[in-house]
N, C-alpha and C positions, 0 to 999 in steps of 0.2 A: 598793501594800506599800511604797511610799519614803514617805507621809506618816505607816502606820504605824509605819515603825521610829521616825521622828521623834517618837514619844511616848513611844519605850521610856524609862524610869525617870524618878525623881522631878524634877517640873518645879524650875526654878531659882528663886528669891526674885524677879528680877525680869526679864524678858525684853528688857530696854531694851540697845541696844548703848552698848558700854564702850568710854571711852581704853582704848587695847590690841587689842582687835580686830579684825579686819580692816577698812581701811575700803571694800575694795571701791569701787565708783564714786561713791562721794561726796566732794564737796569740800568744805572750810569757807570762813567767814567768819569773820572775828572783831570784838567792837565795844566801845564803853565803855560807860559808864554808860546803864540805861535806865530810863526813867522811866514807870510805867503808870498809865492810866485811875484807877486808884485810888490814887494817888501812893504806891506804894511802889515799889522800887527795887533794880534786879538792878546789880552794880557793874560788870559786862559779861558780855556773853554771846556765844553762837557759833550761824550757822545752818550747818547739813548741806544740802546742796544738790546734784542734778545737771543736767548741762547736755547736751541733743545737738543736733548742727547749728552751724554757725557764726556768731558777729556779724558783720555787716556794717559795711562801713568806718566807714558813717554812724549806725550802731548803733540801726537805724530797723527791724529785722525782729525783734524778741524778742515771746516767747510765752511769761506766765507761768502754769503750773499749780499749782495750791493746791490739797491731798490731801484728803480726807474725815478722818472721827475715826480709823479705825485704818488710813488709811495710811502713806505717807511718802514720799522721794524717790523711790525707784525706780518710775517711772513705763514705763520699760522694759528691759527686759533677762531673761538667767534669774536665779534663785534662784542662789543660792553663795557664796564665802567673804564675809561683813559683810552678804549679802542672803539672809535665810532665806525669801522670797518672791519668786516671780516680777514682774515686773513688773504694776502692775495695771491698765495703760489702753496695755497694746503694740498692741492693732489699729488703734489712731486716733493713735499718735504713730510718725513714722517714715519713710523714703524712701519717696513716693509714697503716703503715709497723708494723711489730713484735715487732720493738722496737720505737716504734711512738712517732715522734718528735712534736705532736699534746699534748702528754701526759707527756714524758720524754725528760728531761735537760740531753743531751749526752755530752758526754766528750771523746775525742779519742787523745790521747797526742803522739809525735813523742819518743820515749825512748831515756833515758839516754844513750849515747852511738852511737846512731844513727847520721844520715847523712840528716836529713830534717828538719833542725832547732834548733833541741835541741843541749846540746853540747855532742861533741862528737870528734871524733882525727882528724877531720879535719877543728876545731874549733880554734880560735888563743887563745892559751894561754896567760899569764900575762907578757911574753916578747916578744910580736907581733910577735911571731911565730904560726906554727899551732903544736898543742899538739904530732900529729903523733905517733910516737913509745913510746911517754913519756906518752900517756893516760893510765889513771890506769887500771889494771885487775878490771872489774866487773861481781859481781853475781846478776842473778835472785832477791836475796833480795834486793840488792844495788838498784835495778831499781824499784819493788817497794816500796820501802822507799821512792825514788826522787817522786815516782806518791802520795804518803801519803802528801808531802808537798804540792803540785801543788792542793791536796784535800784541803788541810789544807787553801792555800791561795783562794779557791773560797770559803770557808767558808763551804765545806759540810763533816759533821762531822760522813756521814754513807750511802755508796751508797745502793741506792734502788737496783741494782743491778751489778754484774762485770760478764762483759762476754768478752770470748776471747779465739783464735784457735791456736793450735799450739805455738808457744812461748808464744802469748799472754794468752794461756789456761793455761800455767805453772806462767805466772800472776797472773790469775783470783784464780787458786789453793792458790798460795803464800799468796795472799790478803784473802781468807775465810780463811787458817791455823794461819797465821802468824797476822792475825787483825780479830780474828772475831767479835768484836762488832761495826765494821766499815762496815760490809758488810751484808746486808739482803737476797740478794739471789744470786747465782753465776751460772754464766754457764761456765762446762771447755770443751772444743772440742777439739779433736785429739790430747789431749797432754798426755803425760806421770806422774806418781806420780814421777818416777825418771829419769835422762837420761842414759841408761842401757852402757854398754861397746860396744854393737853394733850400738849405735847411735854415741856414741862418737869417733869409729872407722870411722866413714861412716864421720862423719866434721872432723877429724884429716886430711883427705887425702885433705877435699876442703881446709882444710889450709894450709898444706904444698904446695898445688896447686898455690895459691899467695904467699908463702914466697919465690918459687923457680923461679916465673917469675924476670928474672935479674933486668927488671925495676920497681921493690917493691923497691928496694933500702934499705933493712931495716927497710922500711916503710916509708924513708925520700924523697918523689916525689913529694911534692905537686908543687914545682919549675917547673917542666917537663911543656915541653910543649906539645900541642895535639898532640896523637898518640905516645908521650914516656913515658906514663906512664904503671903502672901496667895491662893494659886492658884484654889482654891474658890469664893472670893468675885467674883474677876474674871471665872472661867469661867462662875458662871452670871450675871454681868453682860453676858457675852459670847452668853448662848445667849436669854436675854431680849433683848437687842437684836434677834438675827437673827430671831425673832418680829415685830419692826416695818420688818425691811428686804425679807421676804418676803411675798408674799401667801397668801391662804389657799388660791386657787385654784391655787398652785403646789403648795403644802405638801400640798394633799389628792390632786391627781393625782400627784404624785411619790410620795406614800408610800402612801395609801389607810391602810386598818387593816392592812399586812402587819406581821408578827413580825423581830425581828431575828436570831432563830434558830429552831430547831426546838422551843423551848422554849415554852411559853403565857405569855403576860403576863397571862392570867386568872387570877391567885391562884395561879400554878404556879410563878415567880421569872421568867419572860422577859420582853423589853423589846418594846415597838414601834419599827418601827425608825425613825419620826422621833424616838423617844427617844435613841437611839443616834447620830443625824446631829448633834442640838445637842449631844451629850456632847463628838462628836471635833471639835468645830469649838470648842467652848467649851476643851476641851483643850489642842487645838491651839492654842486664840489667847496660853494663858499662857507659850507659850516666846517671842513675838517682842514683847510688850508688858509695862506699866509700869503697875501698879495706881494709883499715885500719877498718873502720865501720863495715867489713863483717867478719874480723879475731874478734873483742871487742863482738860483740852479738854472732856467735859461741860460742866462749869460756864460754860466759854468760849461754850458754844454755847448754854446759857442765858441769857446775855447781849445774845445777838443783838437787836437792834432798829433796823431802819435809821432809823427815825423818833425816835430818843432823841436829845432834845436838840436834833432841828432844825426843829420844828414840827409834827411826825407824818411818816408814811409816806407819804404822796402828796407833800407838800412836799420831803422828800429824794429821792423818785424824781425829781422834774423837775429834779434838778442835774446830774441823769445826760446827759452828751454823747456819750458811744458810742455806734455801733451794735452796737444788741444781739437776742443770741437768746436769747430763755427757754424754758426747755424742763421738762414735766414726766412722771410716768408716771400712767395711770388708774389704777393698781390703788394708787399709791403709799399708803400707809395711816400712814406716819411724818411725810410731811409732802408733806399731800393738793396736789392738782393746783389748788385755789381759790387756794389760794398765789400760786401760778406765774403763776395768770391776774389776781390785783391787781400783781404786779410788771409782769405785760404794760403793764397798765391806765397804769400811770403813770410810764412811762419813755416821753419823747418820741418817740424813734427805735428803734424795734425792726424785726424782720425779717417781723414777722406780725401790726402793730398791736396791738390791745387784746386780741387771745389769744394766750395763750401756746402753742407745739405741746403736744400731749398725746401722747404714744406708746400705742399697745394693745399691753400687754405683762403676759402672765401673773405676773413677775417681781418687781411691787412696788417700792419704792423702788431693791431694787438692780437695779433696768432699766435706769439710766444708765451702769454697768457692764457690763452682758450682752448689752444689745440695740444692739450695736456698730456694726453695719451699718447700722440707724435712726440710731444719733447722730453716726457718721460724714457721712450723708448732709445733715444739718442744720449739722454744723460744715463741710463743703464751702461752704453755702451762704453761711452768715458772713464765710467769707476770700473769697468772691466778691464783696464789696462792699469 
């Protein structure tokens, strides 16, 4: 019922966190000019982040957790003022958990280009208006560069571990390849070495869905009233993404051909239950995300190629010095496990040699978020070395 109540009323033009909203558990770090790989510039930027645990006097117990596409810095903790959703990995992070906050100082930033406190398209530019369509194109490497500046600001020269899944796994891999001296351990979960043509195609359809919404207005929608923003395009993009995040087995077993109500969907105006499931999650998503940020982050994921300008994937992976856990899910149709096996074959020091851990799960790509007991086990193995 609480979820249903949260969807009452017209959706806002953007679900971004804005200055003046409750900060919740966020902290903020501000930086000067940032030059992107593409040669564009932000005159200054901010990263929102959250921390748990205490940094040791030697500053040698820090763990970085970058988030997935639609995640944020709120890895652990309840929903509440400033945080529209509860922590997305609370079973993995905390006292006594696999990422034990009694031992480790955990840092989780909202990614550059995001919409939950870090500088992104919904942020105010120096001219007093939102960046909107003017926000620069970002790559995964740009985002890792911003995270490195945050590490510098916190006085962290070397992470004890960088642990990420999906887009966060791209960041973890880029850290391990591009900044090997700063990473002792890495966990790359459900992420590929490159974003393939098939994956770019799936992303492109979502991007076009948002851009084709008339209320997207070329990205200049922030002055729109509630219900007049690009929520339909954003919700549809989210529904399409969910089909990649979950497996056919899970959807078929969960919903079968059941109806949402007593009204038949066979020409009588009713709906199948799976249709309502997708609608609910699409509509809920528009309350906490920004359409321009979605485009920015999807395009950053499309940029991902760990071998770009490094003589190819295999040469790049040989740069990794971190002890590495590579994990995938056997039913992942977004980033199939063969990509994780390629990463494992290329990195010199992995927990399992040339093979990635392949979790057996009906949940598809989202298995790294849902199969917490299994992920807990393997992350503990990483911290044991």
